[in-house]
N, C-alpha and C positions, 0 to 999 in steps of 0.2 A: 160633585166633590169626589165621590167615589171613583167616577170615571177618570178624573184628572190624576188621582193617586195611582190608579192602575197604569195609566200611560207613563207616568214618571218611573214606575217600577220596571216597566218593559225597557224604557230607554237606558236605565242604569244597568239592567241585565245584559243588554246588547253591547254597551260600552265595555262592561267587564269581560264579556267573552272575547271581544276584539283585543283587549289588552292581554288576556291570557294567551291567545293565539300568537300574538306578536312576541311575547316573552318566551314562549315555547320554541318558536322558530329560531330566536336568537340563541337560546341554549343549545339547541341541536347543532347549529353551525359551529359553535365553539367546541362542542364535543368532537365533532368530526375533524376539526383542525388539530386537536390534541392527539387523536388517534393516529393521524397521518404522520405527525412529527415523531411519535414513538416508534412507528414501524420502520422509519428510515434508519434509525440508529442500529438495531440489530442487523439490518440488511448490510450495512457497512462492515460490521464485525464478521459476518459470514464470508464476505468477499475477502477480507484480510486473512482469515483462517485458511481459506482455500489456497491463497497464494503461498503461505508459509508451508503448507503440506506439500505443495508441488515442488518447492525448492529443496525440501528435505527428504526426497524420495531416494532411499539408499539401494533400492532393488536393482537398478541398472548397474551400479558399481559392483555390487555383490555378485551378480550374474556373470560379469565380465572377468572377475578375479578369482572366485572361489575354486574354480577347476584348474587354476595355474599355481596353486600353493600346495606343496607336497609335504608328506610326513617323512621325516628323516630319523632313522634309528641307527645307532652305532654300537659296535662291540669292541671292547678293549680288555686287555689283561693287566691287572694290577698286582704288583709284587710287594710284599712286605716281609721284614725280617722277623725271625723267631729267635730270641736270645738263647733258648735252650738248645736248639739245633746248632746255632753258631758256636756254642760252647763245645759241643761234641765234634762238629765237622769243620769248624773254622770257616775261612773264606770260600771253601769249595761249595758250601751250601748256598744255593741261590735264592733262598727265601720261599715263602708260601705265595702261590699265585691263585688268583680267582678271576673269573670272567665277569665283566660289568657291562650292562646294557644301558644306554642312555637314549634320549629322544629329543626331537625338536622339530623345526619347520624349515622349509626352503621355498624359494620362489623361482619358477621357470621363467627365464628371460629371453629364450630363443626357441624357435620351433624345432631346432635340431638337438635340444637336450641340455643346454647349459643351465645350471641351477646355482643361485646365490643363497648362502646361509651364513650363520655366524661362525667364526673360528672356534669359539668356545663350545659349539654344538658338536664339532667333529674332532676336537683336539685329542691327541693321544689314541685315536681309534685305529683299529686294524681292519675293520670291515664297516662299510657304509652302505646302508640299504635305503632306497627311496621308494615310497609307495605313492602312486598318483591318485588323483581324485576318483578315477574310474577303477581303482583297486589293483591296477597293474603294478608289479613289483620289479625293481631293477637294482643290480649292484652298481654303485656309483664309483667312478674314478675321481680321485682328488686331483684337480688341475693345479691348484696352488692356494696358498693362504697369505693373509696379511694381518698378523697379530696386532700391528699398530692401529688398525681400524676395526679389528675384530670381525674380519670378513673372510670367507672362504668360497672358492668356486669349484663346483662339482660338474661332472659330465656323465650323462647316461646315453646309451645307444638306442635312440628312438627318434622318430621324425613326426612332423605334422602335429606337434604338441601345442596346446593352448599356452600362451605366455602373456606376461604383463609388460607392457611397454614402459620405458622410463618416462617419468614426468619431470617437470621443472620444480625442483625443491626450493629454488631461490624465490619463486613466485608465490610460495605458500604463505598465507597470512595467519597471524594469531587470531583465533576465533573461528577459523574455517573448519567445516565438518570434514572428518576423515574416518576411514574404516580400518580396523586391524583384522587381518585374516591370518589364521594360524591353527595350531593344534594344541590348545592348552590342556594339560593333564591327559594327553593322549586322546582327547575328544576331538576327532578329526574334523576339518573343514568348518571351523567356527568363525563367525563374523561378528565383530562388536563395533560400536560407533562411539565417537566422541569428537571433541574439538581440539585444535592445536592450541596448547596452553602456553607455549613459549618456543623460541628458536635459539640456536647457538648455545645450548646448555653444555657446560663442562662440569661433570659430576665426579670426576677423578676416580672412576672405577677401573680404568685400563692402566695397568702398571707397566706396560711395555715401554721400552725406550722409543722415543719419537712418536709416542701415542698422539693420535688426533681425535679429539672429542668435540663435536659441535652438533649435539643431538637436537632433533625435533622432539619436544615434549608434548605429550597428549594425555587426555584423561580417558581414552578408550580402554575398556577392560582388557588387561594383558596379564597373563599368569605364566607359570612354569610350563614350557612346551611351546610357547609363542615365539621363543627366540628363533630368529632366522626367517620369520614370517613377513608378510607385506603390510606396509602402511600405505593406503591408497587414497586418492582424492575421489570426489563424486563422479569424475569422468572415467574412473577405472584405471588411472595411471599410477604407477608406483612412485611415491615420493620419498620412501624410506624403507629400511630393513629394521624390523623390531629387534631390539638388542638387550634391553635391561629394564628393570623396575626398581623403584624405591618402596620398601614395604617393611613395617615393623612386625608383621604377622606371617609373612611368606606368601600372602595372597594379594590380590589387586586392591589398591587403595586409591586408584586414579592418578598415579604418577608413573608414567612409562616413557621410554626413550627409544628413538629410532635414528639410525644412521642415515643422513640425507642422501637422496638419490645422486646428487652431484658427486659425492665421494664414491658411492657404490659403482657408478658407471665408469669412473676413471680407474678404479682398482681392477674391475673386470677386464677392461681393455688391456691393461698392462699385463695381467696374468695370462691372457690368451696370446698376446703378441710376444712377450718376453719371458714368461714363466716366473717372473718376479715383479714386484711393484717398484716403479721408478719414483723414488722419493726425492722431491726437489727441496732445496734448502736455501734460505737467505743467509743463515749463519749469524743469528742474533738471539739474545735473550730478551724476553718481553714481559711486561707487567700490566696488570689491569690498572686503569686510572681511577682513583677515588678522590674524595675531598682532601685527605691528608697528603696524598702524593701531589695533587695539583697545587696545594698550598706550599709544600716543601720546595717544588721546582718552579714555582711562579708561573704556572700554566694559566692561560686566560679562560679555559673551560675544561670540561672533563671528557671531551670527545676524542676518539682515537685510542691507540695502543702505544704505551711508553716503551722505548728501546733502552733497556738498562745496561746492555753490554753488546758490543760488536766484536765478533770473533776475528782474530788476526788472520789475514789471508782469505777471508770469506767473500762471498758474492756481494754482501752489503757493504763491506769495507771498500772493495774495489769500485763500487758505484758511488761512493762518497757519503754514505749514511754514517752518522755518528751516534755515540752514546748520548742520550738526552733528546734525540729526535722523537717526534710523536707521529706515528703512521696513521693516516686518516682514510686512505683508500688504496686499493690495488686495482689497476686498470680501470680507474674511475668508479669502482664498486666500493662503497663506504664500508669501513670496518670499525667496530667500536668495542671489541673485546678480543683477548688473545685467541679464543676459540674461533672467532670469525676470521682472524688473520691466518691461523693455521689451516683452516678449511680452504680459504681462498688460494693460498700458496700451494696446498696439497693437491690442487687440480692440475698442476703443471708437472713437466718432466725436466730433468737436468738438461741444460742447454737452452731452455725456453727463456725468452726475454719478457719481463714484465715492467710496468710503470708503477712506481711507488710514489704516492703523494704523501708528504710529511711536513710537519711544522718544525721549524728550528727558531728558537727565540720568538715564538708566536707568529712567525712569517712562513707562509706556505711555499714549498719547493717541490719539484718533481725529480725523481731519480730513475734511470734506466738500469735495471738489475738483471744480469744473466745468471740464472739459478744454477746451483751445483748439486752434485750427489753427496752422499754421506762421506765419501772418500775425498771430497773437495775438488773433484773435476767436473767437467760439463758433459762427460760421456755417458752413454746409456749403460746401466749395470746389467750384466748377464747373470742368469740363474747360476747359483753356486753348484759346482761339480761335486758329487758325493765323494769321489776319491780324494779331491783336494780338501774337503771338509774333514774327512776322517784321517787324512794324512797317511794313506796306505794305497798299495796296489793289490789287486786281487786276481785269482784264477780258481778254477775248479780243481779239487784234489784228484790225484790219479786213482785208477781202479785198485791198484795195489794198496794205496793209503787207506781207501775206504774199507777194503776187506780186512786189513790189519786192525783198524780201529772199530770195526763193526758198525759202520754208519752207511746210510744209503745215499747220501748226497753231501751238500755243504759247499761253502766258499772258503778258499784258503787265503790267508793274509800272506802275501809274498814279501813285502818290504814295508816297514813302519818308519814314517818320517814325522815331522812336526804336525800335530793335529790331535783330534779327539782320542784316537786309540792309544797313542803314546802317553797322553796325559792319564789314561786309566790303567796303564801298565800292560797293555796288550803287546805280545811279542810276535816276531815273525814265525810262521809255521802254524799259528792258531787257525783252526778250521771252524768257521761259524756255521752251526747247524740250524739255529733258530734265531729269529728276531722277534721279540715280543710274543714268544710262544708260537710263531708261525715258521714252518719249515722253509728253508731257503736252499735251492739247489743250483743256482746259477748267478753270475755277476749281474745279469739283467734283473733277476728277481730281487737281489740285494738292493740295487738302485731303486727299483720300484717301491719296495717296502719302506726304505728309509725316506724316500721323497714324500710318502703318504703320512709320515709321522711328524707331529709337531708337539714336542715335549719330551717325555722320558723314553729312552731306548734301553732294552735289556737284551744283551747278546748272550747266547748260550752256545758253547762249543767245546772242542777238545784239542789238546796239544798232541804232537806226534808220539809222546811217551805214554799217552792214555790219560793224562790228567784232565779232568773235566773242570771247566772254569766258567764263571759268569761275570759279565761286566755291565755296569749301568751308567748311563750318562744322559745328558740333555742335548737336544738339537736346537 
């Protein structure tokens, strides 16, 4: 009996052990399967993170561009009136003058020293100094300006310079990574990153006649001193010139604007070739299409730009475009805002022919338009002659005149005709000794100084009877 009980106990123990082994093996297999599944998930996340880091590598673009962005400093003379001096000395008193220094950025665009900056960076300046990334310093010549786009072109005497090539600003996409390279608050060679927030922005900060605003908006950090710097893509190509910010505090809040490279490149070519920008015109007044306008004029959608007026004798009228037409494309490039239309037309010169696609009574038509200049013709506009602008002829005074008046140089006004000088009361015989507080001793110097000025001009000089006079006017 005892032997049978012992045998039964052994059998039960063996079976129990077998069941335990089987259960343990099953549990171990399940655990291993679970671990394998969990390892796969973080492996996928690591791979994705690596791909993102690779595409967001800003170092290549920074290395290609930072040494081609320069520091621009300007010196100008500001005059203001003192009522006490005016009371005692009258109009002969020329006002109090003080020297002002300003700063900004510029972008080298050619190996032989052409530099683009903003017009507002160098406006009214008498001296422009450029400091390169390698700390070399140059006095810059002002080649020309275009206040309508807030651009200016400088030239320094240097070769084999690092420069930034123009990129395709049309191909830039909202959400694309970009770098802003400049000199904020005089902190030179600063690179910041952001994305393109919007395109074709018109923020109405340029009050010039015929102003063109079609900004690239970005949230890259931009501050005072960045003006004239480069906005570049991750290939190191310039897609814009940094121009403005919107800020309630004076500092960066992530809303900055750059002039598209398509506009910059055209302005640069015109200034180099002609000395002035060739502004092409259709001769129309345009409006943004919104829900109210679409409803008022029974438009089938809100695409395009509404023509509210066609100027008499304009290129648009000659081509057959009418008030009420809706322009949807220029040369098959879609336009959906006034700023896009202005930018697109602004790329051309007077005499160029473009194809305008427009809707009339909700039916699409095409028009061949030969663009005109601001005077209404198709010819190229030549740079304005200083003598014609001032309305006077000039020569240097004789040695006897200089000795009599106690002056060392100057430029004499020989004859005054219709122009700036007559409007300000300048008479024949007046000898100009200084322009904006800079000595002038030849007609060539007078032309050079006046060509470099955009804004206020202060002439200081003397009449043959010894009367000292000052005249101020704008160019």
